[in-house]
N, CA, C and O atoms as a GROMACS GRO file, in nm:
protein
  480
    1MET      N    1 -14.463   3.259  -8.812
    1MET     CA    2 -14.410   3.351  -8.930
    1MET      C    3 -14.387   3.458  -8.880
    1MET      O    4 -14.469   3.521  -8.812
    2ALA      N    5 -14.237   3.504  -8.913
    2ALA     CA    6 -14.223   3.668  -8.848
    2ALA      C    7 -14.278   3.711  -8.991
    2ALA      O    8 -14.298   3.652  -9.098
    3THR      N    9 -14.298   3.860  -8.939
    3THR     CA   10 -14.344   3.990  -9.036
    3THR      C   11 -14.249   4.020  -9.119
    3THR      O   12 -14.131   4.038  -9.090
    4ILE      N   13 -14.314   4.029  -9.258
    4ILE     CA   14 -14.210   4.036  -9.376
    4ILE      C   15 -14.226   4.214  -9.400
    4ILE      O   16 -14.333   4.271  -9.422
    5ASN      N   17 -14.088   4.281  -9.388
    5ASN     CA   18 -14.080   4.402  -9.434
    5ASN      C   19 -14.121   4.420  -9.584
    5ASN      O   20 -14.042   4.393  -9.675
    6LEU      N   21 -14.244   4.465  -9.606
    6LEU     CA   22 -14.314   4.466  -9.751
    6LEU      C   23 -14.238   4.610  -9.840
    6LEU      O   24 -14.249   4.722  -9.791
    7THR      N   25 -14.196   4.598  -9.914
    7THR     CA   26 -14.099   4.733 -10.013
    7THR      C   27 -14.175   4.706 -10.162
    7THR      O   28 -14.250   4.609 -10.168
    8ALA      N   29 -14.160   4.778 -10.266
    8ALA     CA   30 -14.199   4.820 -10.349
    8ALA      C   31 -14.118   4.706 -10.460
    8ALA      O   32 -14.142   4.702 -10.581
    9ASP      N   33 -14.047   4.643 -10.410
    9ASP     CA   34 -13.912   4.534 -10.447
    9ASP      C   35 -13.996   4.397 -10.471
    9ASP      O   36 -14.010   4.320 -10.566
   10ASN      N   37 -14.045   4.404 -10.334
   10ASN     CA   38 -14.115   4.246 -10.318
   10ASN      C   39 -14.233   4.220 -10.275
   10ASN      O   40 -14.268   4.115 -10.222
   11PHE      N   41 -14.330   4.354 -10.305
   11PHE     CA   42 -14.471   4.358 -10.316
   11PHE      C   43 -14.534   4.243 -10.384
   11PHE      O   44 -14.603   4.150 -10.343
   12LYS      N   45 -14.488   4.278 -10.504
   12LYS     CA   46 -14.581   4.170 -10.605
   12LYS      C   47 -14.593   4.042 -10.590
   12LYS      O   48 -14.696   3.982 -10.620
   13GLU      N   49 -14.485   3.986 -10.540
   13GLU     CA   50 -14.420   3.870 -10.527
   13GLU      C   51 -14.523   3.817 -10.388
   13GLU      O   52 -14.598   3.719 -10.389
   14THR      N   53 -14.506   3.891 -10.298
   14THR     CA   54 -14.583   3.822 -10.176
   14THR      C   55 -14.692   3.847 -10.196
   14THR      O   56 -14.752   3.779 -10.112
   15ILE      N   57 -14.789   3.919 -10.272
   15ILE     CA   58 -14.905   3.936 -10.291
   15ILE      C   59 -14.950   3.829 -10.354
   15ILE      O   60 -15.048   3.773 -10.306
   16SER      N   61 -14.881   3.769 -10.490
   16SER     CA   62 -14.899   3.672 -10.524
   16SER      C   63 -14.881   3.537 -10.498
   16SER      O   64 -14.941   3.441 -10.547
   17GLY      N   65 -14.752   3.542 -10.376
   17GLY     CA   66 -14.720   3.434 -10.356
   17GLY      C   67 -14.788   3.389 -10.220
   17GLY      O   68 -14.738   3.292 -10.162
   18ASN      N   69 -14.883   3.445 -10.175
   18ASN     CA   70 -14.967   3.404  -9.990
   18ASN      C   71 -15.118   3.406 -10.039
   18ASN      O   72 -15.172   3.506 -10.085
   19ASP      N   73 -15.180   3.278 -10.022
   19ASP     CA   74 -15.332   3.352  -9.998
   19ASP      C   75 -15.373   3.448  -9.918
   19ASP      O   76 -15.451   3.532  -9.961
   20ILE      N   77 -15.339   3.450  -9.821
   20ILE     CA   78 -15.350   3.576  -9.737
   20ILE      C   79 -15.271   3.645  -9.653
   20ILE      O   80 -15.207   3.613  -9.553
   21VAL      N   81 -15.295   3.810  -9.747
   21VAL     CA   82 -15.160   3.902  -9.637
   21VAL      C   83 -15.221   3.987  -9.625
   21VAL      O   84 -15.290   4.053  -9.702
   22ILE      N   85 -15.194   3.994  -9.493
   22ILE     CA   86 -15.246   4.132  -9.394
   22ILE      C   87 -15.101   4.223  -9.427
   22ILE      O   88 -14.993   4.179  -9.466
   23VAL      N   89 -15.136   4.351  -9.400
   23VAL     CA   90 -15.032   4.480  -9.437
   23VAL      C   91 -15.075   4.611  -9.330
   23VAL      O   92 -15.176   4.681  -9.323
   24ASP      N   93 -14.985   4.608  -9.274
   24ASP     CA   94 -14.992   4.695  -9.157
   24ASP      C   95 -14.885   4.844  -9.204
   24ASP      O   96 -14.768   4.841  -9.168
   25PHE      N   97 -14.923   4.936  -9.262
   25PHE     CA   98 -14.873   5.067  -9.312
   25PHE      C   99 -14.864   5.136  -9.165
   25PHE      O  100 -14.961   5.150  -9.091
   26TRP      N  101 -14.735   5.176  -9.136
   26TRP     CA  102 -14.671   5.229  -9.006
   26TRP      C  103 -14.576   5.342  -9.018
   26TRP      O  104 -14.536   5.389  -9.124
   27ALA      N  105 -14.546   5.379  -8.910
   27ALA     CA  106 -14.444   5.468  -8.909
   27ALA      C  107 -14.375   5.475  -8.786
   27ALA      O  108 -14.440   5.470  -8.682
   28GLU      N  109 -14.268   5.485  -8.785
   28GLU     CA  110 -14.134   5.505  -8.647
   28GLU      C  111 -14.235   5.608  -8.556
   28GLU      O  112 -14.299   5.564  -8.461
   29TRP      N  113 -14.242   5.746  -8.596
   29TRP     CA  114 -14.321   5.839  -8.515
   29TRP      C  115 -14.443   5.804  -8.439
   29TRP      O  116 -14.482   5.861  -8.337
   30CYS      N  117 -14.503   5.696  -8.506
   30CYS     CA  118 -14.660   5.691  -8.477
   30CYS      C  119 -14.694   5.584  -8.379
   30CYS      O  120 -14.697   5.461  -8.393
   31GLY      N  121 -14.725   5.676  -8.253
   31GLY     CA  122 -14.768   5.605  -8.125
   31GLY      C  123 -14.832   5.500  -8.152
   31GLY      O  124 -14.780   5.389  -8.151
   32PRO      N  125 -14.980   5.527  -8.186
   32PRO     CA  126 -15.055   5.413  -8.209
   32PRO      C  127 -15.013   5.287  -8.293
   32PRO      O  128 -15.053   5.172  -8.283
   33CYS      N  129 -14.908   5.349  -8.393
   33CYS     CA  130 -14.840   5.222  -8.480
   33CYS      C  131 -14.749   5.107  -8.382
   33CYS      O  132 -14.734   4.985  -8.390
   34ARG      N  133 -14.700   5.212  -8.290
   34ARG     CA  134 -14.598   5.125  -8.206
   34ARG      C  135 -14.675   5.063  -8.094
   34ARG      O  136 -14.619   4.965  -8.044
   35SER      N  137 -14.789   5.096  -8.041
   35SER     CA  138 -14.897   5.021  -7.992
   35SER      C  139 -14.929   4.894  -8.053
   35SER      O  140 -14.910   4.784  -8.000
   36PHE      N  141 -14.976   4.915  -8.162
   36PHE     CA  142 -15.034   4.818  -8.261
   36PHE      C  143 -14.941   4.700  -8.270
   36PHE      O  144 -14.977   4.583  -8.282
   37ALA      N  145 -14.830   4.738  -8.262
   37ALA     CA  146 -14.698   4.654  -8.337
   37ALA      C  147 -14.713   4.517  -8.251
   37ALA      O  148 -14.734   4.416  -8.317
   38PRO      N  149 -14.704   4.506  -8.118
   38PRO     CA  150 -14.763   4.362  -8.051
   38PRO      C  151 -14.858   4.251  -8.087
   38PRO      O  152 -14.859   4.128  -8.094
   39THR      N  153 -14.936   4.350  -8.105
   39THR     CA  154 -15.089   4.284  -8.138
   39THR      C  155 -15.046   4.207  -8.285
   39THR      O  156 -15.056   4.085  -8.300
   40PHE      N  157 -15.009   4.281  -8.368
   40PHE     CA  158 -15.006   4.238  -8.515
   40PHE      C  159 -14.868   4.130  -8.484
   40PHE      O  160 -14.866   4.024  -8.546
   41GLU      N  161 -14.782   4.153  -8.411
   41GLU     CA  162 -14.689   4.040  -8.401
   41GLU      C  163 -14.775   3.908  -8.332
   41GLU      O  164 -14.778   3.809  -8.405
   42ALA      N  165 -14.813   3.900  -8.260
   42ALA     CA  166 -14.931   3.812  -8.163
   42ALA      C  167 -14.970   3.750  -8.276
   42ALA      O  168 -14.908   3.644  -8.291
   43ALA      N  169 -15.055   3.774  -8.371
   43ALA     CA  170 -15.167   3.762  -8.454
   43ALA      C  171 -15.050   3.693  -8.589
   43ALA      O  172 -15.095   3.597  -8.652
   44SER      N  173 -14.942   3.732  -8.619
   44SER     CA  174 -14.846   3.680  -8.719
   44SER      C  175 -14.795   3.538  -8.660
   44SER      O  176 -14.765   3.447  -8.738
   45GLU      N  177 -14.787   3.520  -8.505
   45GLU     CA  178 -14.740   3.403  -8.453
   45GLU      C  179 -14.817   3.285  -8.456
   45GLU      O  180 -14.779   3.173  -8.491
   46LYS      N  181 -14.964   3.333  -8.404
   46LYS     CA  182 -15.056   3.224  -8.405
   46LYS      C  183 -15.136   3.188  -8.574
   46LYS      O  184 -15.219   3.100  -8.593
   47ASN      N  185 -15.092   3.264  -8.659
   47ASN     CA  186 -15.161   3.247  -8.790
   47ASN      C  187 -15.023   3.225  -8.901
   47ASN      O  188 -14.998   3.303  -8.992
   48ALA      N  189 -14.950   3.109  -8.871
   48ALA     CA  190 -14.830   3.066  -8.946
   48ALA      C  191 -14.851   3.084  -9.119
   48ALA      O  192 -14.771   3.131  -9.199
   49ASP      N  193 -14.999   3.024  -9.146
   49ASP     CA  194 -15.034   3.028  -9.314
   49ASP      C  195 -15.051   3.173  -9.342
   49ASP      O  196 -15.092   3.195  -9.456
   50ILE      N  197 -15.032   3.271  -9.275
   50ILE     CA  198 -15.080   3.398  -9.314
   50ILE      C  199 -14.955   3.463  -9.346
   50ILE      O  200 -14.862   3.438  -9.270
   51ALA      N  201 -14.930   3.556  -9.461
   51ALA     CA  202 -14.818   3.659  -9.483
   51ALA      C  203 -14.865   3.790  -9.384
   51ALA      O  204 -14.956   3.866  -9.416
   52PHE      N  205 -14.804   3.800  -9.285
   52PHE     CA  206 -14.807   3.938  -9.223
   52PHE      C  207 -14.675   4.029  -9.242
   52PHE      O  208 -14.558   3.999  -9.223
   53CYS      N  209 -14.749   4.185  -9.298
   53CYS     CA  210 -14.653   4.277  -9.357
   53CYS      C  211 -14.660   4.382  -9.302
   53CYS      O  212 -14.755   4.440  -9.250
   54LYS      N  213 -14.522   4.416  -9.317
   54LYS     CA  214 -14.514   4.582  -9.252
   54LYS      C  215 -14.494   4.690  -9.374
   54LYS      O  216 -14.420   4.667  -9.469
   55VAL      N  217 -14.552   4.783  -9.365
   55VAL     CA  218 -14.491   4.904  -9.478
   55VAL      C  219 -14.455   5.000  -9.398
   55VAL      O  220 -14.532   5.046  -9.313
   56ASN      N  221 -14.330   5.042  -9.417
   56ASN     CA  222 -14.277   5.162  -9.328
   56ASN      C  223 -14.290   5.294  -9.402
   56ASN      O  224 -14.194   5.346  -9.458
   57THR      N  225 -14.452   5.364  -9.399
   57THR     CA  226 -14.475   5.460  -9.508
   57THR      C  227 -14.344   5.553  -9.524
   57THR      O  228 -14.317   5.582  -9.640
   58GLU      N  229 -14.265   5.601  -9.430
   58GLU     CA  230 -14.186   5.714  -9.464
   58GLU      C  231 -14.080   5.632  -9.577
   58GLU      O  232 -14.039   5.686  -9.680
   59GLU      N  233 -14.058   5.547  -9.552
   59GLU     CA  234 -13.971   5.463  -9.636
   59GLU      C  235 -14.003   5.444  -9.761
   59GLU      O  236 -13.924   5.450  -9.855
   60GLU      N  237 -14.152   5.412  -9.769
   60GLU     CA  238 -14.208   5.339  -9.888
   60GLU      C  239 -14.313   5.462  -9.924
   60GLU      O  240 -14.432   5.437  -9.943
   61ARG      N  241 -14.274   5.564  -9.929
   61ARG     CA  242 -14.361   5.680  -9.943
   61ARG      C  243 -14.455   5.669 -10.110
   61ARG      O  244 -14.562   5.729 -10.118
   62GLU      N  245 -14.412   5.606 -10.207
   62GLU     CA  246 -14.509   5.566 -10.338
   62GLU      C  247 -14.602   5.475 -10.326
   62GLU      O  248 -14.715   5.472 -10.375
   63MET      N  249 -14.547   5.400 -10.259
   63MET     CA  250 -14.642   5.259 -10.216
   63MET      C  251 -14.774   5.302 -10.116
   63MET      O  252 -14.881   5.244 -10.130
   64ALA      N  253 -14.760   5.391 -10.031
   64ALA     CA  254 -14.843   5.447  -9.938
   64ALA      C  255 -14.927   5.537 -10.007
   64ALA      O  256 -15.045   5.548  -9.973
   65ALA      N  257 -14.868   5.619 -10.126
   65ALA     CA  258 -14.970   5.712 -10.192
   65ALA      C  259 -15.061   5.636 -10.269
   65ALA      O  260 -15.178   5.669 -10.288
   66GLY      N  261 -14.992   5.509 -10.327
   66GLY     CA  262 -15.065   5.442 -10.420
   66GLY      C  263 -15.154   5.363 -10.416
   66GLY      O  264 -15.226   5.322 -10.508
   67PHE      N  265 -15.152   5.325 -10.262
   67PHE     CA  266 -15.262   5.292 -10.169
   67PHE      C  267 -15.348   5.398 -10.111
   67PHE      O  268 -15.443   5.367 -10.040
   68ASN      N  269 -15.321   5.508 -10.136
   68ASN     CA  270 -15.389   5.609 -10.081
   68ASN      C  271 -15.402   5.643  -9.930
   68ASN      O  272 -15.490   5.720  -9.891
   69ILE      N  273 -15.296   5.575  -9.830
   69ILE     CA  274 -15.286   5.579  -9.716
   69ILE      C  275 -15.279   5.740  -9.652
   69ILE      O  276 -15.177   5.808  -9.666
   70ARG      N  277 -15.385   5.785  -9.588
   70ARG     CA  278 -15.384   5.880  -9.544
   70ARG      C  279 -15.355   5.915  -9.386
   70ARG      O  280 -15.296   6.017  -9.348
   71SER      N  281 -15.397   5.830  -9.316
   71SER     CA  282 -15.358   5.770  -9.185
   71SER      C  283 -15.321   5.666  -9.121
   71SER      O  284 -15.379   5.565  -9.161
   72ILE      N  285 -15.239   5.646  -9.029
   72ILE     CA  286 -15.178   5.545  -8.996
   72ILE      C  287 -15.191   5.512  -8.834
   72ILE      O  288 -15.211   5.601  -8.751
   73PRO      N  289 -15.174   5.357  -8.798
   73PRO     CA  290 -15.175   5.270  -8.883
   73PRO      C  291 -15.312   5.265  -8.958
   73PRO      O  292 -15.423   5.311  -8.930
   74THR      N  293 -15.271   5.199  -9.055
   74THR     CA  294 -15.394   5.128  -9.161
   74THR      C  295 -15.356   5.002  -9.206
   74THR      O  296 -15.266   4.962  -9.281
   75LEU      N  297 -15.464   4.938  -9.131
   75LEU     CA  298 -15.467   4.763  -9.196
   75LEU      C  299 -15.526   4.727  -9.335
   75LEU      O  300 -15.635   4.770  -9.371
   76MET      N  301 -15.435   4.630  -9.424
   76MET     CA  302 -15.492   4.615  -9.547
   76MET      C  303 -15.494   4.483  -9.553
   76MET      O  304 -15.396   4.419  -9.514
   77VAL      N  305 -15.627   4.409  -9.612
   77VAL     CA  306 -15.623   4.248  -9.576
   77VAL      C  307 -15.621   4.219  -9.745
   77VAL      O  308 -15.712   4.281  -9.801
   78PHE      N  309 -15.554   4.153  -9.819
   78PHE     CA  310 -15.555   4.072  -9.944
   78PHE      C  311 -15.570   3.946  -9.912
   78PHE      O  312 -15.520   3.894  -9.813
   79ARG      N  313 -15.662   3.873 -10.021
   79ARG     CA  314 -15.698   3.743 -10.005
   79ARG      C  315 -15.690   3.702 -10.175
   79ARG      O  316 -15.757   3.770 -10.253
   80GLU      N  317 -15.627   3.616 -10.215
   80GLU     CA  318 -15.629   3.588 -10.338
   80GLU      C  319 -15.607   3.681 -10.442
   80GLU      O  320 -15.662   3.670 -10.552
   81GLN      N  321 -15.505   3.801 -10.401
   81GLN     CA  322 -15.476   3.949 -10.449
   81GLN      C  323 -15.603   4.028 -10.460
   81GLN      O  324 -15.621   4.122 -10.537
   82VAL      N  325 -15.674   3.986 -10.387
   82VAL     CA  326 -15.790   4.090 -10.377
   82VAL      C  327 -15.799   4.152 -10.248
   82VAL      O  328 -15.776   4.092 -10.143
   83ILE      N  329 -15.841   4.307 -10.258
   83ILE     CA  330 -15.841   4.376 -10.133
   83ILE      C  331 -15.957   4.372 -10.075
   83ILE      O  332 -16.053   4.422 -10.134
   84LEU      N  333 -15.972   4.311  -9.943
   84LEU     CA  334 -16.101   4.319  -9.877
   84LEU      C  335 -16.135   4.365  -9.808
   84LEU      O  336 -16.255   4.389  -9.793
   85TYR      N  337 -16.016   4.409  -9.709
   85TYR     CA  338 -16.040   4.523  -9.617
   85TYR      C  339 -15.930   4.642  -9.590
   85TYR      O  340 -15.810   4.616  -9.590
   86ALA      N  341 -15.970   4.750  -9.572
   86ALA     CA  342 -15.888   4.887  -9.595
   86ALA      C  343 -15.901   4.960  -9.483
   86ALA      O  344 -15.979   5.048  -9.519
   87VAL      N  345 -15.874   4.979  -9.370
   87VAL     CA  346 -15.906   5.063  -9.257
   87VAL      C  347 -15.819   5.115  -9.147
   87VAL      O  348 -15.763   5.045  -9.063
   88ALA      N  349 -15.815   5.254  -9.158
   88ALA     CA  350 -15.739   5.316  -9.073
   88ALA      C  351 -15.751   5.260  -8.894
   88ALA      O  352 -15.847   5.202  -8.841
   89GLY      N  353 -15.645   5.294  -8.844
   89GLY     CA  354 -15.689   5.275  -8.691
   89GLY      C  355 -15.630   5.111  -8.673
   89GLY      O  356 -15.617   5.018  -8.752
   90ALA      N  357 -15.603   5.129  -8.533
   90ALA     CA  358 -15.556   4.967  -8.468
   90ALA      C  359 -15.641   4.921  -8.411
   90ALA      O  360 -15.734   4.980  -8.355
   91LEU      N  361 -15.618   4.789  -8.419
   91LEU     CA  362 -15.756   4.703  -8.380
   91LEU      C  363 -15.687   4.633  -8.246
   91LEU      O  364 -15.571   4.594  -8.233
   92PRO      N  365 -15.770   4.631  -8.173
   92PRO     CA  366 -15.726   4.520  -8.067
   92PRO      C  367 -15.734   4.374  -8.082
   92PRO      O  368 -15.795   4.317  -8.172
   93ALA      N  369 -15.674   4.318  -7.991
   93ALA     CA  370 -15.632   4.156  -8.058
   93ALA      C  371 -15.757   4.073  -8.074
   93ALA      O  372 -15.754   3.995  -8.169
   94ALA      N  373 -15.870   4.076  -7.996
   94ALA     CA  374 -15.980   4.003  -8.068
   94ALA      C  375 -16.036   4.052  -8.170
   94ALA      O  376 -16.075   3.982  -8.263
   95ALA      N  377 -16.045   4.161  -8.168
   95ALA     CA  378 -16.106   4.219  -8.338
   95ALA      C  379 -16.020   4.191  -8.456
   95ALA      O  380 -16.065   4.180  -8.570
   96LEU      N  381 -15.876   4.178  -8.418
   96LEU     CA  382 -15.788   4.090  -8.538
   96LEU      C  383 -15.834   3.949  -8.562
   96LEU      O  384 -15.853   3.884  -8.664
   97ASP      N  385 -15.844   3.928  -8.460
   97ASP     CA  386 -15.874   3.769  -8.437
   97ASP      C  387 -15.988   3.721  -8.544
   97ASP      O  388 -15.989   3.623  -8.619
   98GLN      N  389 -16.096   3.840  -8.523
   98GLN     CA  390 -16.238   3.828  -8.584
   98GLN      C  391 -16.182   3.845  -8.739
   98GLN      O  392 -16.186   3.760  -8.828
   99LEU      N  393 -16.144   3.941  -8.745
   99LEU     CA  394 -16.113   3.976  -8.900
   99LEU      C  395 -16.051   3.858  -8.960
   99LEU      O  396 -16.110   3.805  -9.055
  100ILE      N  397 -15.934   3.806  -8.915
  100ILE     CA  398 -15.904   3.708  -8.998
  100ILE      C  399 -15.976   3.572  -9.020
  100ILE      O  400 -15.971   3.501  -9.121
  101GLU      N  401 -16.051   3.546  -8.888
  101GLU     CA  402 -16.163   3.432  -8.927
  101GLU      C  403 -16.257   3.491  -9.005
  101GLU      O  404 -16.315   3.396  -9.059
  102GLN      N  405 -16.310   3.601  -9.045
  102GLN     CA  406 -16.410   3.649  -9.141
  102GLN      C  407 -16.336   3.618  -9.256
  102GLN      O  408 -16.389   3.530  -9.323
  103VAL      N  409 -16.215   3.670  -9.305
  103VAL     CA  410 -16.124   3.672  -9.432
  103VAL      C  411 -16.102   3.476  -9.446
  103VAL      O  412 -16.088   3.414  -9.552
  104ARG      N  413 -16.104   3.428  -9.333
  104ARG     CA  414 -16.068   3.291  -9.385
  104ARG      C  415 -16.218   3.206  -9.454
  104ARG      O  416 -16.199   3.108  -9.525
  105ALA      N  417 -16.339   3.246  -9.430
  105ALA     CA  418 -16.437   3.183  -9.421
  105ALA      C  419 -16.528   3.252  -9.533
  105ALA      O  420 -16.648   3.229  -9.552
  106LEU      N  421 -16.423   3.365  -9.623
  106LEU     CA  422 -16.538   3.419  -9.737
  106LEU      C  423 -16.520   3.311  -9.829
  106LEU      O  424 -16.444   3.216  -9.810
  107ASP      N  425 -16.594   3.329  -9.928
  107ASP     CA  426 -16.640   3.251 -10.053
  107ASP      C  427 -16.566   3.317 -10.162
  107ASP      O  428 -16.629   3.386 -10.242
  108MET      N  429 -16.452   3.303 -10.170
  108MET     CA  430 -16.390   3.363 -10.277
  108MET      C  431 -16.423   3.378 -10.439
  108MET      O  432 -16.386   3.469 -10.512
  109GLU      N  433 -16.491   3.279 -10.469
  109GLU     CA  434 -16.543   3.268 -10.601
  109GLU      C  435 -16.699   3.387 -10.633
  109GLU      O  436 -16.742   3.445 -10.733
  110LYS      N  437 -16.734   3.380 -10.519
  110LYS     CA  438 -16.904   3.472 -10.478
  110LYS      C  439 -16.813   3.610 -10.476
  110LYS      O  440 -16.856   3.708 -10.538
  111VAL      N  441 -16.696   3.618 -10.411
  111VAL     CA  442 -16.648   3.768 -10.393
  111VAL      C  443 -16.619   3.792 -10.576
  111VAL      O  444 -16.684   3.877 -10.637
  112ARG      N  445 -16.542   3.729 -10.629
  112ARG     CA  446 -16.502   3.738 -10.776
  112ARG      C  447 -16.595   3.812 -10.835
  112ARG      O  448 -16.596   3.932 -10.861
  113ALA      N  449 -16.717   3.677 -10.864
  113ALA     CA  450 -16.867   3.764 -10.932
  113ALA      C  451 -16.888   3.860 -10.876
  113ALA      O  452 -16.894   3.945 -10.965
  114GLU      N  453 -16.907   3.913 -10.773
  114GLU     CA  454 -16.966   4.013 -10.728
  114GLU      C  455 -16.848   4.136 -10.783
  114GLU      O  456 -16.894   4.221 -10.860
  115ILE      N  457 -16.756   4.143 -10.760
  115ILE     CA  458 -16.679   4.249 -10.852
  115ILE      C  459 -16.690   4.224 -10.993
  115ILE      O  460 -16.746   4.312 -11.058
  116ALA      N  461 -16.650   4.124 -11.052
  116ALA     CA  462 -16.711   4.117 -11.204
  116ALA      C  463 -16.853   4.185 -11.259
  116ALA      O  464 -16.882   4.234 -11.368
  117ALA      N  465 -16.918   4.170 -11.154
  117ALA     CA  466 -17.077   4.194 -11.161
  117ALA      C  467 -17.060   4.353 -11.169
  117ALA      O  468 -17.095   4.415 -11.269
  118ALA      N  469 -17.005   4.411 -11.063
  118ALA     CA  470 -16.984   4.584 -11.027
  118ALA      C  471 -16.894   4.607 -11.127
  118ALA      O  472 -16.898   4.729 -11.144
  119GLU      N  473 -16.807   4.556 -11.210
  119GLU     CA  474 -16.728   4.635 -11.306
  119GLU      C  475 -16.794   4.616 -11.451
  119GLU      O  476 -16.746   4.664 -11.554
  120GLU      N  477 -16.935   4.525 -11.443
  120GLU     CA  478 -16.974   4.539 -11.548
  120GLU      C  479 -17.090   4.673 -11.626
  120GLU      O  480 -17.120   4.667 -11.745
   0.00000   0.00000   0.00000
């Protein structure tokens, strides 16, 4: 699956319409972002069931601010509309593969129960 250019206009439908969404917050001028791009693209090709999205922080400033993006690249992972991971820094391919495996393996009922307990 090709990466999706995530914008304020398609954000909600992308997050709600896909079980797992991995978002790369990046900018054209960012060297580490450009270095991470081929790794991100390769992972998207290996995992066609996952929505791989890119947010250009220069064009989508409000979205980046809304997610409190302070450093790029920042990788954010949603599963069933829940943010499970949000960390700045480029990952090596093996670490990204491991993260994807961990996200797939999560028991989301347990995660939702833990969130509900924390909110009480």
